[in-house]
N, C-alpha and C positions, 0 to 999 in steps of 0.2 A: 284472767279471759284480755284484760286489759294487752297486755303484752302481746297475745298471740293477732288479737283482733291489728293491734301497731304494725307487728310481723305479714299480716296479711293484706295490707294496705300498701305496702310498701310493693308486697311481689306484685300488685294489681296495678299500682301507677308505675309498676317499670315497664308492665304487658301493654298499657296504652302510651305508653312513649317510645318504645322500639318495636309493638307490633309483636312480640314475642311471646313461644306457646309457654301456656303456665309455668310446663317442666322446666321452662332455659329458665322464665323469668324468676323461678322460686330458685334456680340452682343459684345463681346469680346475687341473688339477696344474699344465702346463706353463705356463701362463700366472703362475700364483704363484709357479714356481722361479725364482730368481736364477740369473745364468748363472756358470760356472764352464768357468776355460780347461781343455780336454780333452789331446789330445796334440798334439806341437807342429805335427803337420802338416795341425791340425785348431783351432784355438783358439777360433774362431769358430761352431763346430759347435752348433747349434740342434736340440731335435728340436719336432715341430711338427703344426699339423693342414691346412694347407693349404698344398701343393705348392711353387705358385708365389711364395707370399707369403714362405713360411720361405727360400727361394731365393735370393729378392730380399734377405731380413733380411740371411744372411751376405752379400753383397756389398756391400751397403752398411756393415753393422757393418766388415767391411774397408777399405772404403774410407775408413775415418775419418768417417762421415755419422753423427751423435749425434742423437739428440731434443732438441730445446731446453728440456722442461720436465723431464726428468731427467737430463740429460749422459750418461747412459748410451746405447745400443743401444738402436733403436722396438723395442717390443712387438712381437710376428706381430700383435694385434687392432687398434694404431694402424694399423700398416700397412696390414694390409688394407681400413680404413677409408679410408685416405689414396689406395689404391691403385685405386679406385671401391666397395670393399664390395660389396653381393649382386647378384645377376641372378638370370633367371626362363631357366628352358628345357625344352618337353614336348616329344619325339618319340616317337612310336608306327612299327615298321617291321613292315612282313609279306610272307614267305616262302612264298606259294600251294604251288607244286611242290616246297618243303623241308619244308613245314608245320613251321615256324618263324615266330614272333614276336618283337620285342625290345622294351625299351621305356627310357625314356631320360628323366632328371629332372637338372635343373641348376641350380643356386642360387650361382655368385660371377657378380661382372662379368667381362664382355670371356670368358667360357667356350668360346666358339666360336673363340678366336684368343690364345693363350696367349703368341705375341711382340707382338702388341697392347700385351695388357696388360701386360710389363713394360714396354717400350717407353715405353709412355704416363704410369706410373708413374714412371720417372728422367724423364723428360720431368718432370715437375709438380715433380722436385725440383734443378731446370733442372743434369740431368746426362746427357750424351751416353750411350749405352754405347756399347761395342766389338763388334760384332758379326762373327765368322766364318764361311763356308759353305763346305762345298772337295766333291768328287765322290768323289776316292778314299781308299781308309782310308790309303796313305802318308800321305798329304798332309791328312791329318785331324789323324791322330795329331803330327804336323809341329805344328800349327796348335794343336792342344791343348797341348801343351809349354810353345810361346811361350807362349800365355795365361798360362798358370800361372806360367813365368816373371817377365813380365812386372809380370801383375796378379793374382795372387793367385786363390784360389777363381775357378771359372767355373761359368757353367749349361750345362747341355747338354741335348740334346730328345733323347731317348731312347724306343724300343718297352716300355712295364713288362712285356710277357712275356716278353724276352728277359733280363729280371735276374733271376740264379739265386735268390738269397736270396728271389724273389717264390716260386718255385716253382708257376708259373701253367700251366693247360695248355696246347699248340700250336694247340688252337683259335682262339685270340685274336690268334696271332701277327701281325704289320702295321696291327693296330686300338689298340695298350695307348699311345693319346697322354701322354707322361708328360716331366716334367724332375726332374734329379737336380742337385747340385752335387759339384764335382770337385775335390775338395782338393790331390791330388800325385800322382805317381807314383813307386812305388819300383820300381828295375830290377832291384835286385835278386832282388825276392819275384816280380816280373813284373805285379804290380798297380797298383791305382788304388786312395787314399782318397776317399768319396765320403760327401754325405749324400743320407738320402731319406726326410725326415721320424721320422726315428728315431731313437730314444733315445738313442744314441752313435753314431757315424762308424762305416761299413760299409766292407770289404775287398772288392772284386771283380778277378778276372780281366783283363790290358788286351785277351786276346782275347773275351772275352765282353764287355767293356765297348766295344769298335768296332765289334760284332756288333750291341746294341741302339741306336746311335748310327747305323748305315749302313741299319735296315733300315724305317723309315718313310720314304720319299720325300720328300714336300714338306718335311721338316724334316731332310734325311738331312746329316749331322756338323754341326748348328749348335751355335753355344756361343754365350754371351752373359757380356762380362767389365764390371767397371764400374772407371775408371782412378780412384786416388787423389782425392776428391770434399770441398767445403766446400759446400753448400747454402746458397743468400742466402735462400729462402724462411723465412718465418717457420710455428709451427704453426697459428696461425689460417688463415693461406692457404691453409695444404697439406690442412686439413681441410676447410674451406670448398669447393674445387676437389674434392678427393674427394667431397665431399656431392651436388655438382652431375653427376660423373658416374654416380655412382648412383642418379641421378634421371632422368637423360638415358635413361641405359641402363635402366631397369625401364618405359619406354614407346616411344623412341625407338629403333626397328628395320626394315629391311628384310623381317622376319616376322612374321606373328601369334605363332608358338611358341616367338621369343627375347624378350616381352615377358611382363607380368603378365597379360593378357590369355589365353594358353596355357593358364592355370591354370583359366579358365570354362571354356574349352574341355574339359579335361579333365575336369572334372565334369560335365560335360554327357554327353561319352560317356562315360561310366561305368556307369551302366543306364540301361535306359530308351531307348537313342538307334534313330534311324533312319541315323545317321549311317553312312558308309562305312566309317570309323575306328574307330565303338563297340569296347565292350571284347567284346559279345558275340557279336561278327562276331572280331574277331582276336585276343583270349586267351579264346578257348573252353577246354573244360574238359580238362584234359590239361597236357602239357609249354609248352606256350602259355601257361599261366593261371597254371602253377608262375611260369616264367620272366616272367610280368608281376608278379605279388605281389613275389617275392622284388629285381628290380629296384624297387620302392619303396623296400623295405628299405635296400636296397645305398647306391640313392642318395641316402638325403633322412639317411642317416647314418656310410657309411663310405666317400662313395667321395669322397675328401679334402674331405670338407666341414665337420665338427669336429662332428658331431651337427646335428640341427635344420637341415638344406639349408641352412647358413650361417649362419643368422640370430641364433641365439646369440652367432657369435664378432662379428659386425656391433653387434650389441647392449653387450660387453663395449667396443668400439672407440669406441660412444658414451658410454657412462660415461667414460672413460677422457679422452676430449676435454670432456664437460662438467664436467669436473675443473679440468683444464690449462686450457680456456680459460674458467672461470666463464659456463657457459653451460647456465643450468635446461631451455632448451626440448631439448638433447641429451640433455638425463637423462630427463626425459618419455618423449621418440622410444626409449631406450632401452628402456622396462619395455613400450613397446608391440613390438621385436622381440624381445624376451627370452619375451615371451607368445606369441609366434608361432614361434618355437622351437621351444618346447614341446611349440604343436599340432604343429609340422611328426616333431618326434617320436612322438610320440601316434599320429597319421596311420600312419607308420612301424610301430609296434608293432601296429597295428591290423589293419594291410593281414599280418600272419600271426599270427592269434591265438592265444594259447597255450592254447589249451582243445583245439586241434589238433596232436597230439602229433608227428606230421612237422612242421607248420612250425616249434613251440617247438626241436626236434632243430637245426633252418636256422636258427634265430638264433640258438643257441649254438655252430655253429658257425661265424657270420660272426663274431661276438664273440670268439671263440678263437684265429683265422685272423688278425683285424687286432689282438689283442695278444703274438700271438710275431709277427707283422712288423713293428710299431712297436717292440718291447722285446725281444726275443730274437735276430731277426737270424738268421743264417746257421748256427747253432749248430740252429736249430730246421727248417731245412728240410725236413726228412723228416716230421716231424709237419705244416706249412703241406702239400705234398705230398698229405700222405694226407688232410687233408681236406676239400681243392682234390677229392681224389678221392671220398669220401665225399659232398660238394654234388651233384657228378656221377651218383653213384648215385641219389640222390633224386630228381633230377628225371628220369634215368629211371625210375623207381618208379611216378613221376605219371602215366606215361602209362598204367599198366592200375588202379592202383592210389591212384588220386589220391581225397584224403582225404576231400574234399567231394562231395556230388553236386551233378545239377544245380540245382535246387532249393537248396539251401546257396550254391552259388557265386552265383546269382542275389540269395539274403539279403547274400554278403558284400558283391558292390558293392554293393546297394542302403544298406547302410552305411556302404560308403564316402565314396558321393556328397556325402552332405552335411557331412560333414566338410573333403573337396574344396571346395567350394564357399566354406564358412566363412571357410577360408584364403584363396581369392581376395578375397573381400570383407574380412577385416581384413587383405590387403596390400594392397586399394587404399586403405584408411583410412591406415593408416601411412605410406604412397605422399604421401596429400594434407599429412599432418601432418609427412613428410620436405620436401614443398616449403614448405608454412607456415615451417618450422624454419630452411629456404636465405632466406628473405623477411625474418627476421627476425634473419640472422644480423649484419648489420652491418658 
């Protein structure tokens, strides 16, 4: 607990000094921290910002894979870039009968397919991951124990809403696509030790773990392990392949919603649009608009992005790669994406203006929930549950006490629209610079 307290103090001190959000400050602090061996059962535990990248980092470190330029395990930022870096995704959903609307925003490469993300990242290292999928709970536990005994830590697919320390509301059950790292099993306690981006390893009952692993049908009881490995790829090749995957992924997809152009469409629909998916039609004043605005904030800052829709951690990757490989073009590109990251965070902040007390309260609750979930773990579960309940109350309150009039809602949408369009234009310009950097890579 002392280590956790000290770590949280560093994050808070940075927030006060820089004015950064919790997510941004934490990303910087954990990025600068030196690895220290934790419990013997989890010697390669890493706190992190991106769930899949952090889980992959643990497995690669355990398998003996080291970064050529440091001789140490890969940093989260470097591994994030090698795995494909950033992506794009925008979706709106409306259920007229239930009077329910939702909004989704994504910023990680291959965000729509976690398995493909991990498999392709392993292929980049010339590593063949070991994957196990089974139907029955008994077979799933047997496979888990076998994987731990043979390979050490493994990645498990789970339903986020079934993880007790997350204390999430039941309404999301079956939709919380997520991965964790499993370090080991304690039969005497009936628990497993896991990693889930948190400052320290977490303990979960075997029954709760089994329920979380089994809940989502298409990823039911899936495990991924990495055997002891030595990658034959040099850093320059790994970085180039990651950049190329990123460049393709931002523009070459089966649906426009998965590309950079989705940001342009979103901007156009935000205000003054006659499109059937316009925000005037889908996110009407009340709970629907409340959910739309809070979703902008959550998905940019707190939904496993490290803040800024993953752009800042991508910038960190480019900075590290530029220094390690003596590639000035990557340093210039890093500055572009750092600026974009700040712009995305500013958009998140503008979606819930501080001069509206209800919005300001919601932002404070989301920040506190993230801090407790990642920094305090199970001891804070009751406070986390209470925060979820308070957020639900605010959404209910928005039905008949929405803090903005119709005219003010229109004004807010009108103010957000040019911000989104400017980000789209910045993303397109950065993508062109990314292509040029790859072309000159050599």
